[in-house]
N, C-alpha and C positions, 0 to 999 in steps of 0.2 A: 504494499500499499504506499510505503514511504517513497519508494522508487517511482511510482506512477505519478504521484503528486509533485516530486521532484522534476520529472519530464514534462508534466503540464506546465507548471512554472516556467522553464527554460523555453518551452514551445510558444508560450503567451509572450514571455520578454523579447525574445527575437524575431518570431514569425509575425506577430502582430504589433507590439508597442514599438519595437526598433524601426520594423519595415514602415512604420506610419510615417516617420519623420523622412524617409527616402522617397516615399510616395508623394509627401508634400511638396518636395522639391518639383517633382515631376508634374504635379498637379498645376503649381505657379506656373511652370513653362508652358503647359499645354492652355491654361487660361489667357495667356497673352496672344496666343495664334488662333484658337478656336472660338468662333463666334456665336455657336449654339451654347450658351452657358446655364441655361435651364438643366440640362441634363447632368452637367458638371457640377453644379450647385447640390443638386438632389442626391448625387452619388457621393458627393463629400459630406453632406450631412449624414448619410448612413455610415459613411466610414468613421466619422467621428462618433457616433453613436457604439460603434463596434469596438472602437478604442476605449471610449468610456466604460463600457462593460467589462473588457478583457482588463482593464487596469483594475477595476473592483475585484474581479475574479483573482487576479494576480495576488492582490494585497490579502484577500480571504484565504486563498491557498497557502501563501506565505506564513500567515497566522496558524492554519491549520496543521502545517507541516511542523511547525514550531511545537505545538501541543502533542502532537503524534510524536515527535522524537522525544519529549519529555516523558511520556508514559511507557515508552520503550526501554527506558534506562533502569538501572539498579537503583537502590536507595543511596549509595556513596555516590554514584555518577550524578544522581539528582541533586544532591547538596551542592555539588561543583557547578552544576547547570544553574542552580537558583543562584548562586553567587555571581555568576556570568551574568545573568539576566537583571538581577537588583543590586549588584555591587557597585563599587565606585566607578566603574568603566560601562555600567548598564546601559547608559544613554547611546553609546556606539553601538550596541547589539541593536536597540530598537530604533535607531534612526532610519535604516535601511526599509523596513516593512512600513513604517510610519510615512515617509517620503514617498512611498510606492502609491499612496493614496492620493497625495497632492496633486501631482500632474494631470492624471484622469479626470479628477474633478474640475479642475480648473479648465479643462476643456469645453465644459459645458456652458461657460461664457463666450457669446459670440465673437466678441472682438479678439480673445485670445484664441478662439479656434480657427480665425481667419489670418493670424499673424504666423508669417513662414519663420521668424526668428524664434519664437516660442515653441514652435513645432520641432524645429532642428534640435534644440536645447533638451525638448521633451525625449527625442529619441536619443539622444547622446547620454541622458541619465539613464535609459534603460539597457544601451549598450555597454556602458564602462560601469559593470559591478565590481564589487570588492575583489574577487578573483582576479579579474582582468587588470584592476588597478595595481594589486600587488604585483602581478608578473610584469607589468610595463615598468614600474618603480625599481623592482630586482633586477631587471634586464638592462637598466640604464646605468646601473653599477657596473663598471668595467671586470670586477673580479667575478662577476655571475653571468657575464655575457656569454651565451651559448649559441650553438648553430640551431637549437631549437626553436630558440626566439626568432631567429631569422626566417625558419620555415614557417613559423606561426604566422607571419605577417607578409605572405607572399603576395606580391602586387598582382600577378596574373590572376591569382584566386579571387582578389577583392574584385577585379573588373567582371569577372563573371558571376561572383556570389551577390554583389550588391544589386545588379539588374534583375536577377533570379527572385531575390527576395522581393522587389518591388512589384514584379509581374505576378509572384504568388499572392502577394496582398491584393493587388488590384482584382485578380481572378477571383479570389475568396469574396471580396465585396461585391463583385458583379454577380456572382451566383446568389449570394444572398439578395441583392437588389432584384433580380428576375423571380425569385422566389417570393418576395415580399410583394411586387407587381402583381404576381398570378395570383396570390392569396386575395388582395384587395380587390381584383377584377372578379374573383369568383363569389366573393361575399356580396358586392355590389349586384350581380346578376341574379343570386339567390332572393335579395332583399327587392329587387324589381319585380 
């Protein structure tokens, strides 16, 4: 169960929340060239709703995973875990799950949802988690600079991976968009 929730958390973080920032760059480029903006605006509103829901689900699953980990420990490990959660450095442990609630909720405000800078900062927040941050900092130290770090940031893979993530996010939102429209049309025809 613990591995499943961790997999869902990582999938939400990378495939939805981070890809949203990349999608935002593509969206603002398309908006400047595409004249029919009603479809784009409707599509973007749905994408924002998906990200808000995914962000709330991400925060809920993070807290659920924390509770699940706590109850899977023995008595001595629970004491150490309690000291980590509410000890002198407890705020450092809680800051990530608490801040994971903030950006998705801020997207509910229309001015922030339309701001490209906020969207990019939003995606960077979910891209650079604690493990990636430690890897980058440790790799900047010359003593720990290894070939693994160089292969970790392969530029050829980035040029393939980033457009793939944007395409996957757009495809996901498109599928939900068409299901939503089909559902509303079915309800309207049944009511008429």
